Phi, psi and omega in degrees: 000315184080177182266110177248114185298318181295316182294316181295320179294315180297313181296321179299312182296320181295311181293323182296311179297316180298318180295318180298313180298316183296314182289327176294319176297318179299315181293325176296317178296318182294319177294326176296319176297322177294322180295326178279354178085019183270350176229172187295160182296327182296343179292344180290348177289121184291142180287153176287130179299321180297326179295318178297314181296321179294316179296321178296322178295318179296316179299317181295318179296318179298318179293322179293319178298317179298316181295324180297328185258330187241344180072201182238040187280135174256128184260124179283133177232125186272327186248130178300328181299319180295322180293324182294322185261355176273155180138226189296318191268341181294329181293328184274345182280350181290161182300144183299324178294323176296320177301313181295321180295318180290331177294325178286331177261088190298329181296315179292322179297317180297318178297321180295317179296315182296321184277331184261312185278324183244038180292155177299161182289344180152190179267161180294335179294338177287342181229076186299329181289337183255003187297333180267003185236021181236163174260138185261155180276161178283136184291130178221115179207163178274131181079209181272145179251118184284328184242165178279162183289132175247006183277141177290143181298132176297331176295316179295321179297316180296316179298314180297323179297312180296316179298319178297319178296318179298314182295317180297314179297319181294316181295315182295315182295315183283336182276323183270338174077213189296324190298322183277319183282338180228089184295338178280163174291165182298318181294316179294322180295317180295322179294315178295320179296321180296321180289330183272352183291153171258162183295337178069039180292147175282151180282171177300147183296127177279091187293337181255024179284132176270002183234010185271120177292328180299320181291321176295323177293324178298315179298318180296313179299321180294317179297318179295316182297319183284317186275332185257312188269324186296119180082354181242320181219131183229119180299335178294326175293323178295319177298318179293321181291332181283348182265121186277348187279136181276321181278086188288342178290346180246014180285135178286343180270000178235327181248127180235119184238020185283355177265348197290342183270359181287152181283320173219163191209134175247135175211158186240155175226133173215164179204161174059061175257192174074031174253259177281140181294324181297314182289318180295319180290326178301317178289317180297324178296320178292320180296330186277344185291138177302325177215147170246119182260122183248122182266131173245191185298319187231009183204170176233122181255136182245123179248116182288161179295144180289140173287344182224135175243123177254128179242126189266033171096177186053070188279336181206143180242155358274344181219157178281121177206168179300321181294310183293322179294317183286317186274322186264337184249302185288320186300311179300322180287326177289328173289326181285322181211105188293145176291165182294161182301333182281353186286139175231138184301321186274359185290137176250125180276105180281330181228119182244149359285152180291148181292137179245139183298123177077005181239115184288324182206180184295330181298331183262002178274125186261004180272168179289148179236161186223136173233138190227133169255151180278153174251185182295324178292330178287342180268358184297333178252025180073023177074015183296308183293322178300312180297322182291320188261342181252306184281342181237022169236147186267342188220141165248093189062236178265007178266125177286136180244096180280347191293144182239350181231169181278355174222159188195169173228136180239127175263119184255171179297161174060033175062036171261145180230152172233125175254114177263111187257145177252111183269351182053218176261005182272341185075021182202163176276154179274179184295324182291320175297315181300318179297315181298311184288325178294321176291324178296316178299318182292321187269328191235330184276119182274170187295329181264009178284163179238136186238137171249123178257124180249123175231168177279312183265134174277082188295340179296322183266329178287324176296321177295319184290315184269001182058045181236178177221108181234175177066040182293323178292323177296315181294325175298319178295318182290315186282313190264344181246311178284322172050059175093356180275353176279102182276335187207137169243129181238145182202169175240236178070310172272125190272058173208183177240128175215138176231130176239135178241151185292152175261121183304136180203180179280347180281151178294142180248116183269332178226127185278319186226142177239121187232128175243126175215095177248033184264036185278355179156342181282172180300157185283146171249154180285159174251332186292340179294332184255022186291339184266001178292131180206007183211139179217113180052046175085351180262133180275139179230155175233145181285125181259331181202144176218135180220116359288167182294164179302319181294315179295321180298315179294322179292322180297327182299337179298338179299341177296328177281319188272331191234005185301313183290324179296321182279336187227054183294338178292341178296340179303326183301314180280316183300318179295322179294318180300313180295323180294320177297321180295328183257001188304312187288348183270356178269138351269163174261103188273339186247086181238007183296328183296332178288317183285338184271357178294148184270334185243162178295318179298324177295318176301314182296317181297315179293323181299307183288333172297321177291323175299317179295321177296322178295323177295318177295323176297320178299318182286325188263331190230339184279159177244304184296310183293322179295316177297320177298319180293319179295317177297320179294324177296316179299316180294318182294318179293319178292334181288333180292134182303146184285355178293338178275161177291161182297323180296316180292324179297315179296319180298312180296318179297318180294319178297319180298312181293324179299321178297315179293318181295319178297316179296319180295318181291322178296316179296322177300313182291323177296319178295317179294321176296320178298317179293319180298318180293322178295323178292318181295328179266012176059035173269339179224165176060034178266342180223204181269201184286335185252042182298315183296319182291317180295320177296319181293320180297326177292314179292324181295316179293335181276319187254351179233082183301147179223070184291339183267356179075035183295320181295319179296319180294319178297320179295322181290316183288333179263011179056036177080001182288323183297306178292328180293321179298314180294322181298308183284334175291321176294325177296322179295328179272349178263053186299315182303320180293317178300316181295317183290318180296314180295320180298318179296320179295321180294316181294333180273318189246352181092163181295335181294340182286345182270141170282172178297319178295319178296320177296320179296319178295319181296310182290332175293318178293321176297317183300319183299314180287318182294324178297318179296318181289327189274333186299318176295327184286317181296324177292321179294316181294313182292320176296321177295321177300315180295321180296315180297318182293319186283326184265333182257319183259349180057042174235169181062039180294328179284313183292323185287332181259336173294332178294331183279338176051051185279121179269349183279181180059063179251149184201164169213166184245129179250128182250149178222117172269109186275185184298330181275356181089001177283151181256111176268132186240125178234124173257116184258132188231151173235116185288323184230126183267133177294152178251342181239136182230155175219164179297128180288115182297330178291320176295319183289327183274343183293136182293129183249123174278151185302317183249020183288133175284142187292334182289349177269358180278150178286325179237089188277342188264138187283324187246147173229162181296142180299319175265119190301318184286354176263357181294142180305327179294336180267339185250353183296144180212166178272118179270334180202149181207132176201171183230137174250118183285134178286129179074013180293129179270140178245173184303135178063017182290324180297320177294323182294316183287341180267001180292000000 
């Protein structure tokens, strides 16, 4: 027979529809028996519709493959004895030399396999009750055949066998229940299942998905937050109003001093977690380890786990919700360091810190603690989810969370302080925060103390990039109240690591070091875009470290051209629709003969692009749908360009961007029309009507699938014509090229007015399916190239160009150490490549667990490790940056500054 695409498609659709109808009837009967109590209770579980459809597809494909190689031939057998002994073993009884000869003659071997191994089950006379309900095989014999075929079709035999196996398996499984399908006990099965489970981490957020409900909710929440709450309602004011104490510098819910008596102190900082599970867990696994051992050329350095974990906001992407907080934020940390046995997910901490068995207060608690400030993504719902999961929950995995407000102050050993500020969506602290911290500085912070200010946004570098000025209240606090005591500012928001240190000069220095580390789990941001930053409020700074490096960052941006579609395949949904709208009014192109009649290649190209230009002029002068689509796209493209550029440059970039897309859409339109025109000219399409495939199949079916009992006619009569009509129109739906070509020919001959609304809808739907397939790779290539040019040449779209790549690698956090001398040692630990596959850590599983043991006392606290040992974060972690801040170190003009 060979592989005939039309025959296989027609046969597939026929068998597929028949199988679906048959199995649905079977399931209805089976559910009825269950309702009457004739089968086991477990049978009441409804089958998955997708399972039925998948099984029907497999059965249909198997029958089509068999028909392609063996056909529907029925072999006449005169003697029952021969039938009895023919089959599986007769083929092997032949002489070995004959076997080898037939193996070399593949045609004969195939005939032997089809006739012996896959022979029909018998003749219809062997099953008189079923003789009117079967399909017969096509007669195949040597010479003349005196009688008609009485053999059952091998296609029907194969189909009936598969259907019977499905029904038998379904009945046995649903009737016997758990005992047969799960031979182990329930307890043993759950234990085995637990060991075989994977962590089930969520993938990186698809920011360019055209089908993600989360992203649409994020846009909606952002619009509500900006238009309704911003400047009208601030949750920080509500927090301040709920506190009855007037002297806020002594409030226990804002100031925490239980660390200050320690001789030395380790603490960690991370930000922007809660994106991909693999990246977030990689960082959380490192944070949870009792020690991180770093090997250098001649030594091994051990860094103990921090007693304090600071998280700089943006806890879950793309929006704050119960799902994203639990799955993207809490789950990785709970796997890295399990919460205590008394912890319950639904528990609300009304009074914090929660009481700990045998521990009178926070000073005597030796486990790690966590303090968190909100980021801009946490504010998208007005801080509702943050307050529920941070301020009213007691634990983040094995880290205790004593905090009760969205901002706080921590007094650390050796006269070090941490101010955790909440910037909301304003990029600045509110009046109540300013009052609290200014009074705290006045009452408790001494002149030789050192302060670390933690915010979510690094306004020093973002203000430089956007040519703006934000954080005026913060700067007022730093300049006029701290007056040089702010040794370090740390922030996240930008998903990379960069450190800038001051350049000594005669001018007063209010902040010595500026550190950005947003590599806690979110997608990577570039560093080379910010390479020219060197000044903040009159003080000069120089870049000391960047991770990834400028060269690596620029190289990574190339992925927008090569990998945009692979990383953002959901973008096809929107991109294909946009291109179709741009080309909608140009279908069909009826006058293309001048392109095909050119004698030279240059002539073809000249005529082709001349026609593209004519289509563009038609779009501007006569089209409605495509022109409106192009105008809307121009508005969106101009608005998409960052506002840091002038209006003239924004319009220019937007127009160039839209011109590239419009040109690509028109070229693809003309290529599709040329393809259809050539098929029509060579009589490959538009040779018959709309139902060419169905009519052809009915002719082949009557020739190769005999029906002496009239089974098809009875099915048509009993289904009131629905069965053949369903197959007919389904085949028409799959015969899109013919429908498209026939309709196009009618339009070119009689005009668009000759089509009804339904006919026009069918035509444009068929055009859309092919045009969408052709256009999606191109729209991704054009848009990815636009992002690459903008990020590497114009240094704009740093967020859009790297969120598209969804890079989980290049993760880091910063570990601080206040030593005996009061100096602050800073280590930034990085993991270049994040594992994608995890398995249960055998050391964690084998470690003896006490009933009430806290997880931070375990030697192996993390549940999962990388499947490949040398890819585990514990094996690949390295120091990306290291420096020391001297306690009480005087800088230029500092004496004058402190005496102001």
